[in-house]
N, C-alpha and C positions, 0 to 999 in steps of 0.2 A: 224285529221281534227275536231273531236268533241271538242277537247280541245280548238282549235283556235276559233271555233264557240261560245263556252261558254264564252271565254275571250272577244270576240267582243260584245256579248250580255251584259255582265257585264259593259263594258265600255260605251255602249250606254245608259244603265239604269242610270249610274252615271252622264252622261252628261245631261240626261233629268232632273234628280233631281236637278242638279246644276243650270240649266237655268230656268229663270222665264217663266211663261206661255206666249205664244205669244199674246193671247187675253183672256180677262176675261169677263164673262157674267156680264152685268150691274146689280146693285142691283134691287131687285124686288119691293122695296118700299123705300120711303125717310127715311133717318137716323135721329132719334131724336137728336143724339149728334150734327149732323151738324146744325139742326134747333136751338139748344141751343147756339151754337157758333155764329150763325147769329144774334140771339137776343142780345147776349152780345155785338157784334160789333155795332149793331144799337144803343144800349144804350150808348156805349162809344162815338159814333159820335154825339149824341145829345148835347154833351158839346161843344159849339162853341168856347170856350176859349182854347180848345186844351189840357186841363189838363189830359185827358184820351187817348191821342194819343199813348202813349207807349203800353197801353193795346190793343188798336185798331190795332196797327202795328203787334203785336204778333198774333192776331186772323186772320188778313189778310194773314200772312205767312202760318198759319195752313190750312186755307181754300183753298188757292191756291195750296198748296202741295197735298192736297187730292182731288182736283177738278176732275181729270180725272176718278176717280173710283166712283164718286157720281151718285146717281139717277138723271135723267134729271130734275126733279122738284127741287131737291137740287141745281143743277147747276144754274138754272134760278134764284133761290132765292139768291144764292151767288153773282151773277152779279148785281142783284137789290141792294143788300147791298153795294157792292163796288161802285156803282154809287152815293150812299149817301156821299161818301168821297168828291165828287166834288161839293157838295152844297156850294154856296159862304159862306165864313166865314171870320172873322177878324183875319186872320193869318199874322204873320210876314213874309214878302216876302223873308227874309233872311233864313227862316227855313221851307222849303217846304218838309220836309222829308216824311211825311205821303202821300202826293200827289205822290212823286217820287216812293215810295214803292208800292203804288197801281198801278201806271202806269206799273212798272216792272212786277208786279203780273199778270196783264192783258195780257202782252206780253207772259209770260210763260204759262198762261192758253191757249192762242191761240184760233183759230177757229173764225167763222164768228161773233158770238155774242160779244166776247171780242174786236175784231177789230172794230166792229161797235160802241161800247161804246167809244173807244179811239178816233175815228173820231168825234163822237158827242161832246166830251169834248174839242177837239182841239180849237174850236172857241168859247168856253164858258169862261166867266169871272171867275177868274181874269187872265187867261192865255193869253188873248189878250193884256194885258198891258206889257209895255217894260220890267219891272223888272222880268217878268216871262218867258222871251225868252228861258232861259236854260231848264226850265221844259217843255216848248213846244217842244223843240228839242227832249227831252226824249219821248214825246208822239209819235212823228214821228218814232223814232227808235223802240218803242214798237209795233207800227203798222206793221213795217217790220218783227219783231220777230214773230208775229202771223202767218206769211206766208199765209195770206188770200189773194189769188190772186184777189179777188173782190175789194181790196183796192189799187191795183197797179195804177189804173187810178188816184185815189186821190193823191197818193204819187208823181206821175209824174206831176200832175197839180201844186202841191206845188213847186216841184223842178224847173220847167221851168217858172212859172208865179209869184211866190212870189217876192215882192220887197225887202224882208228882206234876207240878205245874209245868216244868220244863219239858216233860214228855208229852203232855197235852198240847203244848205250844208247837213242838217240833212235828208231831204226827199230823196235827191239823194243817200246819203250813206245808208239809210235804205233799198233801193232797192237791195242791195247786198244779202239780205236774200233770194232772189228768184233765186239764182244761180243754184238750182236743178229743176227749173221749165222746162217745155217743151221748145223745141227750138224756136218755134214761139213766145212764151211769152218773152223769153230772148232777142230774136232778136228785138222785138218791143220796149222793155225797152231801149236796147242799142241804137237803132236808135234815139229815142226821146231825150235821154240825150245828145247824141253826137251832134245833131243839135244845141242845146242850148249852149253846151260847146264850140263848134267851133265858134259860133257867139260871145260869150263873149270874148274868147281868141283873136279873130281877131280884135275886137274893142279895146281891152286893148292894143294890140301891134300895133295899127295903127300909122302911122307917123305924126299924127296931133300935134298941139301945146301941149306941155307937161302940160300946165296949164289948158287944157280943162277939164271941169267938167265931161263930159262923159267919157273921158279917165281915169280920177281918179276913177270914180265910177266903171268902168269895171275892172280896175286893182284890186280894193278892192274885188270885187266879185270873180274874178279869183283866187285871193289869198285864199279866203275862201273855194272855191269848188274844186280846182284842186286835192289835195291829196285824199280826200274822194271819189270824183267822179271817179278818176283813180282806186281806190280800187273796186268800184262797177263795172266799165267796165271790169276790170280784172277778177272779180268773174263771170261775165256773159259770158265772152269769153274764159277764160283760158289762156290769154296772158297778157304780161305786157308792158305798154307804159307810157310815162310821160307827153305828151302834146296832145292837141286836134288835132294838125297837124299830129302827128304820128298816133294817133288813126284813123284819117280820111283816111290816106294812107292805113293802115291795113284794114279798113272797105271796102274800094273800091275793095280790092283784095279778101276779104273773106265774104262779106255779103250774098253771095249765096251758100256758102259751106255747103252742107248738113251734113258733118261730124261734123262741129262745132255747127250747129243749129238743130241738130236732136232731 
């Protein structure tokens, strides 16, 4: 018995050594190295011609990677520095790499501060211009990646109200990141998306004149959102469907099922 006990003890110790700590105490004071990197990033961003973008990109990657283990003051300073990336500049719209990298970094950083910054820049120039739609889609995706439930209403509002198909598609798709949220949260997201999805699909498939501008518009919107919204509804519910009609039938039978929406 003693031999078994010792063996189990050794195995437990080895497992503990092999596993990272579940939680670490935050640093007691700001890190001078972090402050140095922030200064370097701010200096690189002062060049509005973008000649130091490569240096800035490397610093953004480093700061985002270490963000979770930073002192709270360092974290605030990092986000302030990242916001400087979005100060309007004479960039080539065909080369928005630094913006995209910063957007992705904010999604990875997560939390309420990062998500709030992403929401803030969503309606900021130059992203409101047509040539920046793809970057704007990435902003919506990153907001979802933060998993900040306080931004669900924002994403839903864009998904059901935006007149731009790409924005509807991206916002609805970003909501799949809340698949692990509590049942009531998932239930409300699902219901709101399905109402708009069913309306769009119904109008797209109406038996009106095929030349109707409304029919053509709805068909284009349906084509844009169907697959990504199906993925979100599947993530929220745990089932797979392909059309709003099928989702509506399933919803009617399961919207009050506590096992699904627990």
